N, C-alpha and C positions, 0 to 999 in steps of 0.2 A: 505494501499500499505505500501511494505519497504521503508527503506528510500533511498534504492539505487533506486527503482522505481521511488519513488516521484523525485527523483534528475534529473533522466533522462527524466520524464515528463515534469518538470519547463524547463529544457533545450530545449526540443523539442517545448515548447511554446515559448520561447523568440526566436526562429529561424524562426518563421513559419508566414508568412503576406501573405493575399492572395487579390486580386485586385476585385474591384468591375466594374460593366459595368454600363456606364453612361446611357445606352438606357434601362436598367433592372427599371430603376425608371420613365419613361415615359410610356405614352399609347399607348400598342403595339395591335397586335391581330394576329387571324390565315390568310388563305389567303381565309376564308370564311367570317370574319368581326370581329368587335371589341366589348369588353365590358369594357367602360369606369370606370375609378375610379376618384372621388373628388379629392384626396390626390396625382393623379400622377402629375410629375414634366411637366412643359409647356414648361419650357426653360432652359438652361445650367446652369444657376445660383440655381434653384430650384435641377437640378440633383445633382450637387456639393454639395449642402445643405444636399441632403436626402443622399448622401455619408458621409457626414463628421458625421451624425447623426450616422450612422451603425458604423463608425469607433469610437466614443464615447463609445457607449456601447458594443463595442467587443475588443477593442484595438489592433487590428491586420489586420486593412484596409486600409494603406495608403494613396494607389493610388488608381485612378479611371481611366478604359480603356474610352477613348473617340473614335466617330466616325466623323470622318472630315466634312463631307456634313451635316450629324446631328447636330453636336456641334459647328460649328465655320463657321460664315457668311462671305460673301464675304469682305475684306478688313480688318478683325478682324487681332488684334496684338496678336498672339500667347503668349507674355510675360502677356498681360493684361490678360488672360484665368488663366496663370499660377498663377496669383496673386490672383484672384479670387478663385480658388481652395484654396491656402493658407488660405486666409482668412476663409474658412469653414474647415479647418484644415486638409486638403489631399493635396495629389498632384497627377498631371496631369501623367498615366502611359501611359499604350499602345497605340501607335496611328492605328487606324484603317480606312485604304481608304474603299471607298466605289466604289465598280467595278462591281454593278449589278444595279443601279437604274435608272441610264440614259438611254432615249430611244435609246440611239446607240450601248447600248449592247444587244441587242435583239438576236444578236446571237454571242454574249462572248465579251469579252475583251480583254484581253492579247493572247485570243485563235481564237480572230476575224481574218476571213479572208481577212478584208479591211485595209492596213498600216495605215489608217487615225485615225482610232478608236484604234488600238495599241498606237498609237501614243497621242492620247486623255489619255488610262488607264494611261500611261506610266505617262505623263507629271501630271497628280492627284498623282501619287505614289510621283511622285519629289518632287511635294508639302507638301505629308504628311510627306515625311521624313524631308523636312527642317522645316515643323512644330513641328517633333519630338526634333528636332535639340533646336530650339529654347525655346521650353519650359521644354529642358533637360529629355526627354525621352529617355528610355534604348531601346525601341520595336515597332519596327513597324510590325502591325500583318495584315497577308495576307489572305484573303479569296474568295473563286471565285466561283459564280455560273455557271460559262461555262460549257459546255457541248453541247449535242447532243440529240435528241427525235426520231430520226429514223434511221436505218441501210442506208449506203449510204450518212447522211446528209452532213458529213464534212468528212475529212482527219485526222485521229486520230494522224497519224504521222507528218504529217506536223502542226497540232495543238502543238504538246509534241514539235516540236523546233520552233515553236513562244513562248512558254511558256519560255522555257530556254534562249532563247536569252532575251527576257524583264525581267525575275527576273536575268538574269546577269546585266543587265542593273541598276536595279534598286540596286543590291547590288555595284554596282560603287559609287553611292552616298550615301552613308552609311557613317558614323563618324566611328572613331575608337571605339566609346563607343557604337555604336549602334548595336544591333540585329534583324534581319529579320524572323519572324516566319511565316511559311507556313502551313496554315490548308488544309485539305483533307476532302472530304465529299462523302461517296458512292452515294448518288443519292440527289434529290430536288436542285431544281426545274427541273434538267436534266433528264429522265428517261429512255434513252437508254446508253448513257456513259459519264461520268463526268469525266472532265479533269484532276483534282486531286482527284483520288477516293479513294486511300489509304494508307497507311503510307510508302508504299515503293514507291509509285510514289513520293509523297512531298521529300521523304529521296535521291532519285535521284536528281530532280532538284535542292533542297538545294547543293547537292555534287557541282553539275555543277554551281551553282551560284556564290558559294564562301564561304569562314571559316566563316563567321559572319552570316550565313543563317541555322535555326534551324528547325526542323520538330515541329508544333505546334498540340498535341493531345487534341480533342475535345470529352469527354467520350459519349456524344451522338451521333457520327457522326460513328457508328458500326452497323453492323448487330447484331441481339439478339443474337448470338452463340457465338460472337468471344471473342477470350480471351485478353482483353485489358491489362493487366497487363504483358502477355508476349510481346507485341509490347513494352510496355514499357522497359521490360528489356533487349530488343534488341537495342532500340535507344539509352539507357542510355550506353550500351556496346560499342556502336559506337561513342560514346560523341556526338548524334545529336539532343535529346530530348532539346528543346528550351522551351516550356510552356505547360500548360495546358489551357484549357477551361472546368469546373465543371458544371457539370449539372447530373442529372439522369435519367433513360429511361426505357419504358415498352417494347417499339417496336424499335424506333431510332430517337433522334433529338429531345425529348418529352419536352424537357426544364422545366424538373421538378427539385424541391429542392433536393439539395445531400443527399443521404442515404434515401430517401423515399420509393425506390425500393429496391434496393440492397444495403446497408452500406458495407456488406463485401467486394462486388469489389472494393468499392473505399479503404477501407481496403488495401487490396491485392496490389492494386496500389502504393499507399505509404509504405507498404513493400517492394517494389521490390527497392524503392528509398531508404529508410535506409538500406537493405540489401546491396544493392551497394556502399553505403556510408563506409557499415563496411569494405568490401571487401579492397576497395579502399584507406580509410583512409580520404575522403574528402566528404564532402557534394557537390552533383553536383548541377551547379547553374541553377535552373529551376524558370520562370515565372508561379506562379499559378495564376490564374483568373476563375473567374465565369462569364457564358457566360447563361444566363437566365431570360426569357421574361413573367411575370405574368400577368394573365388575369383574375384569381379567388383568389388567395391568393392577400391579400395586400403586396403592390412592396416590403417594406421597412423590413416586417415581413417575408416575403419569404427570404429575402437578409441576415437577421438576422439568420434564419432558416438554411440555407446554410453553412454560415459563421460557426457557430458553431459542425454542424456536420463536418465541415473540419477538423477544430481543433481537434474534440474531435478524429476522425479516424487516423490522422497526429500523434497524443501524442501514441497513441493505437498503431499503426506500430512501433513505436519507442522503443517500452518496447518487443518486441520478443529478445528472447534470441539467439541469433546468435550462440554463440557456441554450444549451446544444439540444435539448430538447426543444424548444420553441423555435429554433432556428429551422429545425428540420419540418415542424409542423407548419411553419409559415412559407415552406416551400412545397407542402403537400409530399414530402420525401417520407413516404412510408414506411421503407426498410431502414433508413437512419433513425426514424422517432422513435421503432420498436427497439432498435440495436441498443439505445441508450437505456432502455428499462434491462433490457438481458443484460449490459455490461454490470451494470449494479446489481442485479440479482447473483450475479455467478463471482460476482467479487469476495475472493478470500479474506473474511473480515475476523480469523484469529488472530491475528497481529494487535489489532484493536482490543478484544477481548482480554488479551492475557495482559495488555498492560492496564486496561481499567479495573479488571480483578484484581490486579498486584496494587495497583494503588490504592484500592479501597479495602484491602485486608481482606480479599475473598479466596476463596477454593479455587484453584485454577481450574479443577474438572469439578464442579457442583455435584454432580448426578457418582461420580464415583466418591468424593468426599461424604455424601450422605451414607453411601454404602458401608464406607470404611469406619464410620462413625457407628456403627452397629445400633442405630436409633430405630430401626426399624425392627428387628429382634427382639429387642428389649421391650417395645412397644407393645409385639406380638404376645410376648411371655408372661407381661403384667396385664394386660385388657385380657386375656384368656381367664386369668386368674380371676380377675374381678367381675368376669361375667358368670363364673362358677360361683363365687359368694354371692351376686346379686338373683342366679336361677334365673340368666337370659340365656332363653334356649336359642341356637342358631340352627337352620335348617329345619326340615320337615315341610316338604311340598309347596305349594304354590304361595305368590306373597298374596 
């Protein structure tokens, strides 16, 4: 790498942080069943400890997204949870309300035709926003399973109106320091229509909700042929991109480690962000988050893999020569324009990572250091014992 590229790579590494999900460290499964891991986190303390281990070896995961019903017990003092996080070297990040698990949500949450259920969902969101304020979290992240499975089952327009009103009510509860992220998903668990099925629907709802409401892009929540970087470019241009949930996919929402299927796609997404920053003279404020639950790979190792790949692709995208790219674009020189991206994508950034990790007193090889530490073996032994003491039974058929 030239000194100029090395400097740009180091600057990109210094500016990049990605949030890990608490639920990614616990036992999870498919709709058909679960395959358990001895080292999986049992409680929030375990999750925060695991997140702290990821941050220890990577140096770029200072915050942990939490799920309110899964991570906060009734009567919990949010400040105690924030203190616990700090003890493990991390902070509480995005607050995720649970609007899909309660039995009353069978027909929807914000989209339900019963005002009592909508009020129940709203109150949970209000409580989640208050938790965020108590722990100093900047983001409240909303995802909805709402939708219908059959034509005529519900009024699509009526449900849209319910969502608009509910999101406006949530926005009114936000502090000046909080941002509400609204995620979209084309299908599952609803298979006829999903109430927030794509980025345009999320965009419109966010615009109606208020200025502190932004779109959250989950890289898995798209059909296979969709051009996600185009969506990102449009949202950037409209100042409506609030954050990402990163994973990879072969079909849709596959919860795969980033870059395991198509690293060039994630690179292209990051490039749109850097290109925007070069044109506007400022880097947009974006929450970079992981949303993955692994059943086959060891959970911490899979998270480290995704973090390292995200870092690498973010840095490579920062190396695109924008002056040369604009020159090629101005001449409609398609080959040279594409080659500017390919040149950056295939750049060996290992020297930059080695220098950055050494300067920040981080392990030269984060995954190898984690394995050498014995953290996972110790966690597996200790948590297996605790499960036995607590009478927690793993296995036994369908989830």
